[in-house]
Jmol script that loads the backbone (N, CA, C; Angstrom):
load data "model"
ATOM      1  N   UNK A   1       1.054  -1.414   0.293  1.00  0.00           N
ATOM      2  CA  UNK A   1      -0.224  -0.134   0.183  1.00  0.00           C
ATOM      3  C   UNK A   1       0.873   1.013   0.002  1.00  0.00           C
ATOM      4  N   UNK A   2       0.479   2.494  -0.505  1.00  0.00           N
ATOM      5  CA  UNK A   2       0.863   3.669  -0.836  1.00  0.00           C
ATOM      6  C   UNK A   2       0.384   4.693  -1.042  1.00  0.00           C
ATOM      7  N   UNK A   3       0.931   5.888  -0.721  1.00  0.00           N
ATOM      8  CA  UNK A   3       0.477   6.918  -0.488  1.00  0.00           C
ATOM      9  C   UNK A   3       0.972   8.003  -1.352  1.00  0.00           C
ATOM     10  N   UNK A   4       0.343   9.163  -2.155  1.00  0.00           N
ATOM     11  CA  UNK A   4       1.340  10.143  -2.429  1.00  0.00           C
ATOM     12  C   UNK A   4       0.601  11.356  -1.988  1.00  0.00           C
ATOM     13  N   UNK A   5       1.148  12.203  -1.846  1.00  0.00           N
ATOM     14  CA  UNK A   5       0.819  13.603  -1.613  1.00  0.00           C
ATOM     15  C   UNK A   5       1.343  14.721  -2.279  1.00  0.00           C
ATOM     16  N   UNK A   6       0.153  15.722  -2.594  1.00  0.00           N
ATOM     17  CA  UNK A   6       0.722  16.834  -4.173  1.00  0.00           C
ATOM     18  C   UNK A   6       1.390  18.245  -2.931  1.00  0.00           C
ATOM     19  N   UNK A   7       2.251  18.517  -2.957  1.00  0.00           N
ATOM     20  CA  UNK A   7       2.987  19.981  -2.326  1.00  0.00           C
ATOM     21  C   UNK A   7       2.856  20.913  -3.414  1.00  0.00           C
ATOM     22  N   UNK A   8       3.036  21.751  -2.789  1.00  0.00           N
ATOM     23  CA  UNK A   8       3.504  22.948  -3.930  1.00  0.00           C
ATOM     24  C   UNK A   8       4.296  23.486  -3.156  1.00  0.00           C
ATOM     25  N   UNK A   9       5.615  23.681  -3.310  1.00  0.00           N
ATOM     26  CA  UNK A   9       6.793  24.766  -3.094  1.00  0.00           C
ATOM     27  C   UNK A   9       7.641  25.535  -3.817  1.00  0.00           C
ATOM     28  N   UNK A  10       7.010  26.976  -3.349  1.00  0.00           N
ATOM     29  CA  UNK A  10       7.917  27.856  -4.123  1.00  0.00           C
ATOM     30  C   UNK A  10       7.448  27.864  -5.437  1.00  0.00           C
ATOM     31  N   UNK A  11       6.297  27.407  -5.872  1.00  0.00           N
ATOM     32  CA  UNK A  11       6.595  27.296  -7.361  1.00  0.00           C
ATOM     33  C   UNK A  11       6.674  26.204  -7.976  1.00  0.00           C
ATOM     34  N   UNK A  12       7.268  25.026  -7.107  1.00  0.00           N
ATOM     35  CA  UNK A  12       7.555  23.807  -7.689  1.00  0.00           C
ATOM     36  C   UNK A  12       6.493  22.811  -7.276  1.00  0.00           C
ATOM     37  N   UNK A  13       6.413  21.755  -7.872  1.00  0.00           N
ATOM     38  CA  UNK A  13       5.650  20.632  -7.628  1.00  0.00           C
ATOM     39  C   UNK A  13       6.324  19.517  -7.120  1.00  0.00           C
ATOM     40  N   UNK A  14       5.870  19.195  -5.387  1.00  0.00           N
ATOM     41  CA  UNK A  14       6.741  17.828  -5.268  1.00  0.00           C
ATOM     42  C   UNK A  14       5.437  16.867  -4.884  1.00  0.00           C
ATOM     43  N   UNK A  15       5.827  15.788  -5.366  1.00  0.00           N
ATOM     44  CA  UNK A  15       5.318  14.601  -5.040  1.00  0.00           C
ATOM     45  C   UNK A  15       5.633  13.721  -3.772  1.00  0.00           C
ATOM     46  N   UNK A  16       5.000  13.453  -2.986  1.00  0.00           N
ATOM     47  CA  UNK A  16       5.345  12.743  -1.225  1.00  0.00           C
ATOM     48  C   UNK A  16       4.890  11.427  -1.718  1.00  0.00           C
ATOM     49  N   UNK A  17       6.165  10.693  -1.772  1.00  0.00           N
ATOM     50  CA  UNK A  17       5.350   8.867  -1.809  1.00  0.00           C
ATOM     51  C   UNK A  17       5.863   8.241  -0.458  1.00  0.00           C
ATOM     52  N   UNK A  18       4.593   7.722   0.277  1.00  0.00           N
ATOM     53  CA  UNK A  18       5.165   6.692   1.189  1.00  0.00           C
ATOM     54  C   UNK A  18       4.569   5.355   0.691  1.00  0.00           C
ATOM     55  N   UNK A  19       5.471   4.527   1.685  1.00  0.00           N
ATOM     56  CA  UNK A  19       4.746   3.469   1.759  1.00  0.00           C
ATOM     57  C   UNK A  19       5.435   2.355   0.912  1.00  0.00           C
ATOM     58  N   UNK A  20       4.950   1.124   0.230  1.00  0.00           N
ATOM     59  CA  UNK A  20       5.425   0.083  -0.187  1.00  0.00           C
ATOM     60  C   UNK A  20       4.825   0.125  -1.947  1.00  0.00           C
ATOM     61  N   UNK A  21       5.619   0.109  -3.206  1.00  0.00           N
ATOM     62  CA  UNK A  21       5.174   0.520  -4.501  1.00  0.00           C
ATOM     63  C   UNK A  21       5.713  -0.644  -5.379  1.00  0.00           C
ATOM     64  N   UNK A  22       4.547  -1.509  -5.935  1.00  0.00           N
ATOM     65  CA  UNK A  22       4.556  -2.641  -6.525  1.00  0.00           C
ATOM     66  C   UNK A  22       4.347  -2.852  -8.006  1.00  0.00           C
ATOM     67  N   UNK A  23       4.250  -3.227  -8.878  1.00  0.00           N
ATOM     68  CA  UNK A  23       4.157  -3.604 -10.171  1.00  0.00           C
ATOM     69  C   UNK A  23       2.711  -2.905 -10.346  1.00  0.00           C
ATOM     70  N   UNK A  24       1.941  -3.518  -9.309  1.00  0.00           N
ATOM     71  CA  UNK A  24       0.582  -3.550  -9.673  1.00  0.00           C
ATOM     72  C   UNK A  24      -0.170  -2.282  -9.295  1.00  0.00           C
ATOM     73  N   UNK A  25       0.799  -0.956  -8.681  1.00  0.00           N
ATOM     74  CA  UNK A  25       0.325   0.510  -8.553  1.00  0.00           C
ATOM     75  C   UNK A  25       1.039   1.434  -9.146  1.00  0.00           C
ATOM     76  N   UNK A  26       1.764   0.822 -10.097  1.00  0.00           N
ATOM     77  CA  UNK A  26       2.672   1.680 -10.831  1.00  0.00           C
ATOM     78  C   UNK A  26       1.864   2.441 -12.081  1.00  0.00           C
ATOM     79  N   UNK A  27       1.314   1.577 -12.646  1.00  0.00           N
ATOM     80  CA  UNK A  27       0.357   2.292 -13.423  1.00  0.00           C
ATOM     81  C   UNK A  27      -0.490   3.879 -12.617  1.00  0.00           C
ATOM     82  N   UNK A  28      -0.979   3.332 -11.751  1.00  0.00           N
ATOM     83  CA  UNK A  28      -1.602   4.708 -11.051  1.00  0.00           C
ATOM     84  C   UNK A  28      -0.547   6.089 -10.698  1.00  0.00           C
ATOM     85  N   UNK A  29       0.739   5.156 -10.399  1.00  0.00           N
ATOM     86  CA  UNK A  29       1.624   6.379 -10.100  1.00  0.00           C
ATOM     87  C   UNK A  29       2.008   7.044 -11.391  1.00  0.00           C
ATOM     88  N   UNK A  30       2.160   6.373 -12.277  1.00  0.00           N
ATOM     89  CA  UNK A  30       2.578   6.674 -13.593  1.00  0.00           C
ATOM     90  C   UNK A  30       1.370   7.949 -14.011  1.00  0.00           C
ATOM     91  N   UNK A  31       0.120   7.745 -13.781  1.00  0.00           N
ATOM     92  CA  UNK A  31      -0.959   8.564 -14.346  1.00  0.00           C
ATOM     93  C   UNK A  31      -1.103   9.567 -13.454  1.00  0.00           C
ATOM     94  N   UNK A  32      -0.223   9.480 -11.995  1.00  0.00           N
ATOM     95  CA  UNK A  32      -0.300  10.642 -11.482  1.00  0.00           C
ATOM     96  C   UNK A  32       0.801  11.672 -11.541  1.00  0.00           C
ATOM     97  N   UNK A  33       1.914  11.135 -12.022  1.00  0.00           N
ATOM     98  CA  UNK A  33       3.009  12.042 -12.110  1.00  0.00           C
ATOM     99  C   UNK A  33       2.180  12.287 -13.785  1.00  0.00           C
ATOM    100  N   UNK A  34       2.170  11.947 -14.523  1.00  0.00           N
ATOM    101  CA  UNK A  34       1.546  12.529 -16.141  1.00  0.00           C
ATOM    102  C   UNK A  34       1.078  13.767 -15.933  1.00  0.00           C
ATOM    103  N   UNK A  35      -0.253  12.976 -15.166  1.00  0.00           N
ATOM    104  CA  UNK A  35      -1.461  14.527 -14.721  1.00  0.00           C
ATOM    105  C   UNK A  35      -0.678  15.536 -14.429  1.00  0.00           C
ATOM    106  N   UNK A  36       0.472  15.116 -13.472  1.00  0.00           N
ATOM    107  CA  UNK A  36       1.206  16.886 -12.836  1.00  0.00           C
ATOM    108  C   UNK A  36       1.953  17.135 -13.820  1.00  0.00           C
ATOM    109  N   UNK A  37       2.459  16.562 -14.679  1.00  0.00           N
ATOM    110  CA  UNK A  37       3.486  17.154 -15.612  1.00  0.00           C
ATOM    111  C   UNK A  37       2.710  17.559 -16.715  1.00  0.00           C
ATOM    112  N   UNK A  38       1.443  17.426 -17.106  1.00  0.00           N
ATOM    113  CA  UNK A  38       0.780  18.069 -18.112  1.00  0.00           C
ATOM    114  C   UNK A  38       0.648  19.454 -18.404  1.00  0.00           C
ATOM    115  N   UNK A  39       1.317  20.449 -17.419  1.00  0.00           N
ATOM    116  CA  UNK A  39       0.886  21.509 -17.664  1.00  0.00           C
ATOM    117  C   UNK A  39       2.895  22.030 -18.023  1.00  0.00           C
ATOM    118  N   UNK A  40       3.410  21.097 -18.281  1.00  0.00           N
ATOM    119  CA  UNK A  40       5.040  20.950 -18.917  1.00  0.00           C
ATOM    120  C   UNK A  40       5.887  21.780 -17.946  1.00  0.00           C
ATOM    121  N   UNK A  41       5.183  21.610 -16.607  1.00  0.00           N
ATOM    122  CA  UNK A  41       6.417  21.842 -15.376  1.00  0.00           C
ATOM    123  C   UNK A  41       6.649  20.423 -15.075  1.00  0.00           C
ATOM    124  N   UNK A  42       7.797  20.817 -14.195  1.00  0.00           N
ATOM    125  CA  UNK A  42       8.620  19.072 -14.045  1.00  0.00           C
ATOM    126  C   UNK A  42       8.241  19.431 -12.413  1.00  0.00           C
ATOM    127  N   UNK A  43       7.921  17.738 -11.832  1.00  0.00           N
ATOM    128  CA  UNK A  43       7.536  17.203 -10.630  1.00  0.00           C
ATOM    129  C   UNK A  43       8.933  17.106 -10.050  1.00  0.00           C
ATOM    130  N   UNK A  44       8.968  16.926  -8.910  1.00  0.00           N
ATOM    131  CA  UNK A  44       9.896  16.541  -8.182  1.00  0.00           C
ATOM    132  C   UNK A  44       9.455  15.147  -7.163  1.00  0.00           C
ATOM    133  N   UNK A  45      10.181  14.076  -6.974  1.00  0.00           N
ATOM    134  CA  UNK A  45       9.740  13.374  -6.458  1.00  0.00           C
ATOM    135  C   UNK A  45      10.081  13.203  -4.947  1.00  0.00           C
ATOM    136  N   UNK A  46       9.361  13.117  -3.905  1.00  0.00           N
ATOM    137  CA  UNK A  46       9.843  12.909  -2.569  1.00  0.00           C
ATOM    138  C   UNK A  46       9.684  11.417  -2.021  1.00  0.00           C
ATOM    139  N   UNK A  47      11.334  10.684  -2.304  1.00  0.00           N
ATOM    140  CA  UNK A  47      10.963   8.988  -1.754  1.00  0.00           C
ATOM    141  C   UNK A  47      11.490   9.185  -0.359  1.00  0.00           C
ATOM    142  N   UNK A  48      11.799   9.806   0.730  1.00  0.00           N
ATOM    143  CA  UNK A  48      11.806   9.918   1.571  1.00  0.00           C
ATOM    144  C   UNK A  48      11.311   8.650   2.769  1.00  0.00           C
ATOM    145  N   UNK A  49       9.608   8.667   2.320  1.00  0.00           N
ATOM    146  CA  UNK A  49       8.731   7.910   3.239  1.00  0.00           C
ATOM    147  C   UNK A  49       8.555   6.268   2.432  1.00  0.00           C
ATOM    148  N   UNK A  50       9.399   6.106   1.155  1.00  0.00           N
ATOM    149  CA  UNK A  50       9.293   5.048   0.411  1.00  0.00           C
ATOM    150  C   UNK A  50       9.769   3.763   1.226  1.00  0.00           C
ATOM    151  N   UNK A  51       8.986   2.616   1.395  1.00  0.00           N
ATOM    152  CA  UNK A  51       9.771   1.547   2.011  1.00  0.00           C
ATOM    153  C   UNK A  51      10.195   0.527   1.441  1.00  0.00           C
ATOM    154  N   UNK A  52       9.425  -0.131   0.399  1.00  0.00           N
ATOM    155  CA  UNK A  52      10.035  -0.903  -0.272  1.00  0.00           C
ATOM    156  C   UNK A  52       9.616  -0.834  -1.889  1.00  0.00           C
ATOM    157  N   UNK A  53      10.114  -0.976  -2.900  1.00  0.00           N
ATOM    158  CA  UNK A  53       9.731  -0.897  -4.485  1.00  0.00           C
ATOM    159  C   UNK A  53      10.150  -2.312  -4.956  1.00  0.00           C
ATOM    160  N   UNK A  54       9.206  -2.968  -6.213  1.00  0.00           N
ATOM    161  CA  UNK A  54      10.239  -3.811  -7.225  1.00  0.00           C
ATOM    162  C   UNK A  54      10.817  -3.170  -8.339  1.00  0.00           C
ATOM    163  N   UNK A  55      11.207  -4.319  -9.362  1.00  0.00           N
ATOM    164  CA  UNK A  55      12.410  -3.917 -10.275  1.00  0.00           C
ATOM    165  C   UNK A  55      11.525  -3.025 -11.287  1.00  0.00           C
ATOM    166  N   UNK A  56      10.101  -3.150 -11.468  1.00  0.00           N
ATOM    167  CA  UNK A  56       9.256  -2.108 -12.337  1.00  0.00           C
ATOM    168  C   UNK A  56       8.977  -0.548 -11.525  1.00  0.00           C
ATOM    169  N   UNK A  57       8.912  -0.960 -10.667  1.00  0.00           N
ATOM    170  CA  UNK A  57       9.349   0.723  -9.870  1.00  0.00           C
ATOM    171  C   UNK A  57      10.741   1.383 -10.330  1.00  0.00           C
ATOM    172  N   UNK A  58      11.876   0.684  -9.931  1.00  0.00           N
ATOM    173  CA  UNK A  58      12.929   0.937 -10.214  1.00  0.00           C
ATOM    174  C   UNK A  58      12.909   1.552 -11.860  1.00  0.00           C
ATOM    175  N   UNK A  59      12.538   0.649 -12.474  1.00  0.00           N
ATOM    176  CA  UNK A  59      13.123   1.205 -13.920  1.00  0.00           C
ATOM    177  C   UNK A  59      11.995   2.641 -14.102  1.00  0.00           C
ATOM    178  N   UNK A  60      10.854   2.613 -13.676  1.00  0.00           N
ATOM    179  CA  UNK A  60      10.293   3.911 -13.757  1.00  0.00           C
ATOM    180  C   UNK A  60      10.878   4.947 -13.232  1.00  0.00           C
ATOM    181  N   UNK A  61      11.170   4.884 -11.824  1.00  0.00           N
ATOM    182  CA  UNK A  61      12.084   5.831 -11.218  1.00  0.00           C
ATOM    183  C   UNK A  61      13.211   6.445 -11.795  1.00  0.00           C
ATOM    184  N   UNK A  62      14.037   5.553 -12.460  1.00  0.00           N
ATOM    185  CA  UNK A  62      15.393   5.873 -13.552  1.00  0.00           C
ATOM    186  C   UNK A  62      14.962   6.414 -14.591  1.00  0.00           C
ATOM    187  N   UNK A  63      13.751   6.043 -15.282  1.00  0.00           N
ATOM    188  CA  UNK A  63      12.942   6.932 -16.415  1.00  0.00           C
ATOM    189  C   UNK A  63      12.861   8.288 -16.286  1.00  0.00           C
ATOM    190  N   UNK A  64      12.249   8.357 -15.561  1.00  0.00           N
ATOM    191  CA  UNK A  64      11.745   9.595 -14.690  1.00  0.00           C
ATOM    192  C   UNK A  64      12.849  10.770 -14.422  1.00  0.00           C
ATOM    193  N   UNK A  65      14.203  10.252 -14.103  1.00  0.00           N
ATOM    194  CA  UNK A  65      15.606  10.901 -13.388  1.00  0.00           C
ATOM    195  C   UNK A  65      16.261  11.253 -15.002  1.00  0.00           C
ATOM    196  N   UNK A  66      16.022   9.980 -15.443  1.00  0.00           N
ATOM    197  CA  UNK A  66      16.523  10.561 -16.605  1.00  0.00           C
ATOM    198  C   UNK A  66      15.967  11.718 -17.800  1.00  0.00           C
ATOM    199  N   UNK A  67      14.555  11.692 -17.865  1.00  0.00           N
ATOM    200  CA  UNK A  67      13.556  12.886 -18.148  1.00  0.00           C
ATOM    201  C   UNK A  67      14.064  13.910 -17.581  1.00  0.00           C
ATOM    202  N   UNK A  68      14.711  14.175 -16.278  1.00  0.00           N
ATOM    203  CA  UNK A  68      14.821  15.126 -15.680  1.00  0.00           C
ATOM    204  C   UNK A  68      13.961  15.527 -14.363  1.00  0.00           C
ATOM    205  N   UNK A  69      13.422  14.460 -14.124  1.00  0.00           N
ATOM    206  CA  UNK A  69      12.625  14.649 -12.757  1.00  0.00           C
ATOM    207  C   UNK A  69      13.462  14.527 -11.680  1.00  0.00           C
ATOM    208  N   UNK A  70      13.785  15.107 -10.620  1.00  0.00           N
ATOM    209  CA  UNK A  70      14.478  14.983  -9.379  1.00  0.00           C
ATOM    210  C   UNK A  70      13.489  13.956  -8.005  1.00  0.00           C
ATOM    211  N   UNK A  71      14.372  13.007  -7.767  1.00  0.00           N
ATOM    212  CA  UNK A  71      14.237  12.441  -6.883  1.00  0.00           C
ATOM    213  C   UNK A  71      14.521  12.858  -5.609  1.00  0.00           C
ATOM    214  N   UNK A  72      14.140  13.470  -4.647  1.00  0.00           N
ATOM    215  CA  UNK A  72      14.636  13.732  -3.663  1.00  0.00           C
ATOM    216  C   UNK A  72      14.319  12.843  -2.287  1.00  0.00           C
ATOM    217  N   UNK A  73      15.339  12.794  -1.411  1.00  0.00           N
ATOM    218  CA  UNK A  73      15.322  11.993  -0.189  1.00  0.00           C
ATOM    219  C   UNK A  73      15.351  10.626  -0.573  1.00  0.00           C
ATOM    220  N   UNK A  74      16.303  10.254  -1.989  1.00  0.00           N
ATOM    221  CA  UNK A  74      16.122   8.893  -2.467  1.00  0.00           C
ATOM    222  C   UNK A  74      17.085   7.844  -1.395  1.00  0.00           C
ATOM    223  N   UNK A  75      16.087   6.751  -0.891  1.00  0.00           N
ATOM    224  CA  UNK A  75      16.607   5.813   0.195  1.00  0.00           C
ATOM    225  C   UNK A  75      17.867   5.147  -0.917  1.00  0.00           C
ATOM    226  N   UNK A  76      18.535   4.979   0.377  1.00  0.00           N
ATOM    227  CA  UNK A  76      20.129   4.404  -0.521  1.00  0.00           C
ATOM    228  C   UNK A  76      19.975   3.246  -1.435  1.00  0.00           C
ATOM    229  N   UNK A  77      18.791   2.291  -1.168  1.00  0.00           N
ATOM    230  CA  UNK A  77      19.106   1.128  -1.795  1.00  0.00           C
ATOM    231  C   UNK A  77      18.438   1.065  -3.193  1.00  0.00           C
ATOM    232  N   UNK A  78      17.425   2.553  -3.109  1.00  0.00           N
ATOM    233  CA  UNK A  78      16.991   2.703  -4.327  1.00  0.00           C
ATOM    234  C   UNK A  78      17.987   3.460  -5.192  1.00  0.00           C
ATOM    235  N   UNK A  79      18.595   4.315  -4.444  1.00  0.00           N
ATOM    236  CA  UNK A  79      19.555   4.924  -5.894  1.00  0.00           C
ATOM    237  C   UNK A  79      20.728   3.752  -5.887  1.00  0.00           C
ATOM    238  N   UNK A  80      21.011   3.101  -5.057  1.00  0.00           N
ATOM    239  CA  UNK A  80      21.867   1.764  -5.727  1.00  0.00           C
ATOM    240  C   UNK A  80      21.330   1.307  -6.901  1.00  0.00           C
ATOM    241  N   UNK A  81      20.496   0.494  -6.565  1.00  0.00           N
ATOM    242  CA  UNK A  81      19.198  -0.217  -7.362  1.00  0.00           C
ATOM    243  C   UNK A  81      19.350   0.563  -8.863  1.00  0.00           C
ATOM    244  N   UNK A  82      19.006   1.747  -9.085  1.00  0.00           N
ATOM    245  CA  UNK A  82      18.916   2.760 -10.293  1.00  0.00           C
ATOM    246  C   UNK A  82      20.254   2.734 -10.629  1.00  0.00           C
ATOM    247  N   UNK A  83      21.527   2.534 -10.136  1.00  0.00           N
ATOM    248  CA  UNK A  83      23.209   2.656 -10.758  1.00  0.00           C
ATOM    249  C   UNK A  83      23.057   1.258 -10.865  1.00  0.00           C
ATOM    250  N   UNK A  84      22.712   0.089 -10.709  1.00  0.00           N
ATOM    251  CA  UNK A  84      22.915  -0.956 -11.126  1.00  0.00           C
ATOM    252  C   UNK A  84      22.275  -1.650 -12.555  1.00  0.00           C
ATOM    253  N   UNK A  85      21.208  -0.798 -12.461  1.00  0.00           N
ATOM    254  CA  UNK A  85      20.484  -0.890 -13.435  1.00  0.00           C
ATOM    255  C   UNK A  85      20.929  -0.186 -14.793  1.00  0.00           C
ATOM    256  N   UNK A  86      21.261   0.787 -14.547  1.00  0.00           N
ATOM    257  CA  UNK A  86      21.935   1.725 -15.513  1.00  0.00           C
ATOM    258  C   UNK A  86      22.979   0.935 -16.099  1.00  0.00           C
ATOM    259  N   UNK A  87      23.887   0.265 -15.109  1.00  0.00           N
ATOM    260  CA  UNK A  87      24.851  -0.250 -15.419  1.00  0.00           C
ATOM    261  C   UNK A  87      25.056  -1.253 -16.378  1.00  0.00           C
ATOM    262  N   UNK A  88      23.672  -2.257 -15.779  1.00  0.00           N
ATOM    263  CA  UNK A  88      23.426  -3.418 -16.263  1.00  0.00           C
ATOM    264  C   UNK A  88      22.759  -3.189 -17.832  1.00  0.00           C
ATOM    265  N   UNK A  89      22.256  -2.035 -18.402  1.00  0.00           N
ATOM    266  CA  UNK A  89      21.362  -1.473 -19.208  1.00  0.00           C
ATOM    267  C   UNK A  89      22.890  -1.265 -20.169  1.00  0.00           C
ATOM    268  N   UNK A  90      23.791  -0.523 -19.751  1.00  0.00           N
ATOM    269  CA  UNK A  90      24.611   0.415 -20.820  1.00  0.00           C
ATOM    270  C   UNK A  90      25.484  -1.209 -21.089  1.00  0.00           C
ATOM    271  N   UNK A  91      25.708  -2.084 -20.430  1.00  0.00           N
ATOM    272  CA  UNK A  91      26.689  -3.361 -20.677  1.00  0.00           C
ATOM    273  C   UNK A  91      25.843  -4.030 -21.640  1.00  0.00           C
ATOM    274  N   UNK A  92      24.420  -4.110 -21.591  1.00  0.00           N
ATOM    275  CA  UNK A  92      23.663  -4.364 -22.975  1.00  0.00           C
ATOM    276  C   UNK A  92      23.687  -3.673 -24.269  1.00  0.00           C
ATOM    277  N   UNK A  93      23.912  -1.941 -24.305  1.00  0.00           N
ATOM    278  CA  UNK A  93      24.257  -2.092 -25.711  1.00  0.00           C
ATOM    279  C   UNK A  93      25.026  -2.237 -26.585  1.00  0.00           C
TER     280      UNK A  93
END
end "model"
wireframe off; spacefill off
backbone 0.3
color backbone group
């Protein structure tokens, strides 16, 4: 189970995400992020309270970051997993 709170901080949009996010919830998370970016303003994802994610979510977060979305307060295990996935993709090319 996960929750998302939308915050506005000095003209920037921050989505505070908490809980556990699995592939089953990923479509809903993608919709929320896309909806918030609809006005062509990038959002920032605050991951401080994220407890657990799966590989699909890591791929999504890596893609968000590659497209310019900042990952705030990213837990170390998520940061390391994103880096590991990026390295693996680099080896496949």
